[in-house]
C-alpha positions as MATLAB code, in Angstrom:
seq = 'MAKLGPSGYSPYPVAVTEGVLTPPPGKALMFNEIVDEEIAMREAAKAMLTRDNPTIFPGPQVLYAWNEEAKKKAKLVRKMAEVLGAKIIPMYDYRPKYPKIDPEKEINPNHPNLTIWHNKIKACIFIGVHCHYANVALKIIRAETDCFTIAMCSMAGHEDAMITLRDQHSEDLEKFIRIAEEVKRELGK';
ca = [
      24.145    3.216   82.779;
      27.178    3.454   85.035;
      27.586    6.380   87.415;
      30.088    9.001   86.352;
      32.850   10.234   88.635;
      34.519    8.671   91.670;
      31.317    7.124   93.067;
      31.060    5.033   89.893;
      34.266    3.204   90.786;
      32.972    1.922   94.119;
      31.366   -1.546   94.120;
      29.311   -0.414   97.111;
      27.967    3.124   97.426;
      29.777    5.286   99.942;
      27.617    6.650  102.749;
      27.674   10.289  101.669;
      26.191    9.389   98.241;
      23.323    7.808  100.185;
      22.715   11.059  102.086;
      24.464   10.005  105.300;
      26.375   12.833  106.953;
      28.410   13.050  110.140;
      26.497   13.753  113.363;
      26.104   17.183  114.954;
      28.166   17.998  118.070;
      27.047   16.028  121.127;
      25.520   13.226  119.052;
      26.765   10.069  117.353;
      26.037    8.269  114.108;
      24.909    4.664  114.392;
      23.837    2.709  111.314;
      23.045    5.922  109.428;
      20.925    7.368  112.264;
      21.748   10.201  114.663;
      21.619    8.941  118.273;
      22.748    9.996  121.734;
      26.448    9.428  122.248;
      25.955    7.051  125.179;
      23.670    4.768  123.132;
      26.317    4.549  120.416;
      29.042    3.887  122.993;
      27.029    0.999  124.460;
      26.489   -0.550  121.026;
      30.153   -0.076  120.128;
      31.236   -1.798  123.354;
      28.749   -4.620  122.746;
      30.074   -5.155  119.206;
      33.671   -5.264  120.409;
      32.797   -7.655  123.250;
      30.704  -10.079  121.187;
      32.384  -10.300  117.774;
      35.444  -12.302  116.787;
      38.935  -10.803  116.914;
      38.096   -7.286  118.131;
      40.928   -4.946  117.205;
      41.848   -1.337  117.882;
      43.701    0.512  115.117;
      45.434    3.503  116.741;
      46.926    6.050  114.363;
      49.731    8.614  114.636;
      47.632   11.113  116.595;
      47.617    8.600  119.473;
      50.829    6.661  118.855;
      53.254    9.562  118.913;
      53.690   11.547  122.133;
      53.396   14.906  120.394;
      51.399   16.493  123.228;
      49.995   15.635  126.675;
      46.563   14.719  125.294;
      48.131   12.170  122.910;
      50.088   10.622  125.794;
      46.939   10.325  127.890;
      44.926    8.898  124.983;
      47.606    6.278  124.312;
      47.327    4.997  127.891;
      43.542    4.979  127.637;
      43.659    3.021  124.357;
      45.720    0.371  126.122;
      43.184    0.221  128.982;
      40.348    0.102  126.454;
      41.985   -2.898  124.758;
      42.276   -4.691  128.115;
      38.604   -4.088  128.964;
      37.413   -5.154  125.499;
      39.817   -8.084  125.159;
      40.979   -6.467  121.916;
      44.205   -6.674  119.955;
      46.017   -3.493  119.015;
      47.369   -3.127  115.482;
      49.066    0.260  115.104;
      48.816    2.346  111.951;
      52.146    4.096  112.304;
      52.789    5.845  109.047;
      50.478    5.360  106.112;
      51.860    8.032  103.838;
      52.598    6.540  100.419;
      56.305    6.314   99.735;
      56.070    5.138   96.124;
      57.847    4.886   93.790;
      60.966    5.076   95.971;
      60.574    2.898   99.036;
      63.382    1.199  100.850;
      61.714   -1.803  102.526;
      64.653   -2.227  104.885;
      64.046    1.224  106.343;
      60.341    1.877  106.019;
      57.061    0.208  106.863;
      54.810   -0.157  103.848;
      51.548    1.762  104.245;
      48.950   -0.110  106.292;
      46.052   -1.514  104.249;
      43.291   -2.047  106.833;
      41.050   -4.093  104.537;
      43.852   -6.631  103.971;
      44.678   -6.632  107.680;
      41.006   -7.258  108.502;
      40.734  -10.117  105.998;
      43.994  -11.751  107.051;
      43.218  -11.565  110.791;
      39.481  -12.326  110.392;
      38.613   -9.180  112.365;
      34.859   -8.783  112.879;
      34.895   -5.558  114.937;
      37.366   -2.691  115.046;
      37.902    0.794  116.390;
      39.795    3.494  114.498;
      41.249    6.053  116.894;
      43.863    8.726  116.292;
      43.860    8.028  112.558;
      44.057   11.171  110.432;
      40.642   11.940  108.952;
      41.709   11.842  105.311;
      43.099    8.327  105.744;
      40.251    7.085  107.962;
      37.711    8.252  105.373;
      39.345    6.267  102.580;
      40.053    3.190  104.713;
      36.512    3.052  106.123;
      35.033    3.253  102.624;
      37.176    0.302  101.509;
      36.361   -1.698  104.650;
      32.644   -0.952  104.280;
      32.662   -2.119  100.672;
      34.871   -5.175  101.010;
      34.538   -6.722  104.498;
      31.918   -7.706  107.065;
      33.809   -5.960  109.864;
      31.804   -3.836  112.329;
      33.597   -0.481  112.161;
      33.712    2.102  114.923;
      35.372    5.493  114.459;
      36.382    7.461  117.548;
      37.290   10.775  115.961;
      38.602   13.889  117.666;
      36.919   15.953  114.962;
      33.597   15.565  113.060;
      33.461   11.776  112.658;
      33.244    9.454  109.655;
      30.004    8.645  107.865;
      31.258    5.302  106.498;
      31.777    3.760  109.948;
      28.889    1.740  111.377;
      29.256    3.818  114.533;
      31.024    7.160  114.621;
      31.699    9.076  117.798;
      32.850   12.632  117.180;
      34.844   15.088  119.320;
      36.431   12.219  121.278;
      39.055   13.399  123.736;
      40.569   11.718  126.793;
      37.549   12.374  129.034;
      35.295   10.790  126.382;
      37.570    7.731  126.177;
      37.345    7.407  129.956;
      33.538    7.510  129.646;
      33.646    4.845  126.919;
      35.811    2.597  129.109;
      33.321    2.926  131.999;
      30.448    2.063  129.653;
      32.396   -0.882  128.201;
      33.051   -2.231  131.713;
      29.331   -1.943  132.461;
      28.351   -3.701  129.206;
      30.932   -6.395  129.908;
      29.343   -7.086  133.322;
      25.865   -7.163  131.741;
      27.071   -9.731  129.201;
      28.567  -11.819  132.026;
      32.098  -11.649  130.591;
];
């Protein structure tokens, strides 16, 4: 018998229906287990440094200079991409514009699963993406791709990412960059 409700539409069960919840403050979620943040950061860096076409998807909370923290994070995302050898594919504005969209004036909403398939991305980081959009996108990516997903969230995190780091602010991004540089040296890259 098919499941009733929204979870019945998913070809792959979403994490929350499997009992996976976001980590408590000060911890991270890695493959459905609560771990120390630094352990998750090391594994995230390793995934980005060893998988094909690593990509960072920055969202509006990082892309637009709406406060000093966003400006600082944007610079750190660029440095992070350099350290990881990652591409950056911005998620500018993913609000649906249908049924009235003028393609000459507006960017169609980003569909991360299609972007991942088309670019053969095997590891990615979501950062500065609004939680409601990240939650939906990560569920689709989890169900339909083999991409290693990492969510660096400034709030509670995302249970459908393979690694989720919560409460990530500029000082945490600086820490991640230091760890990534260390992992890069260890891998001899």
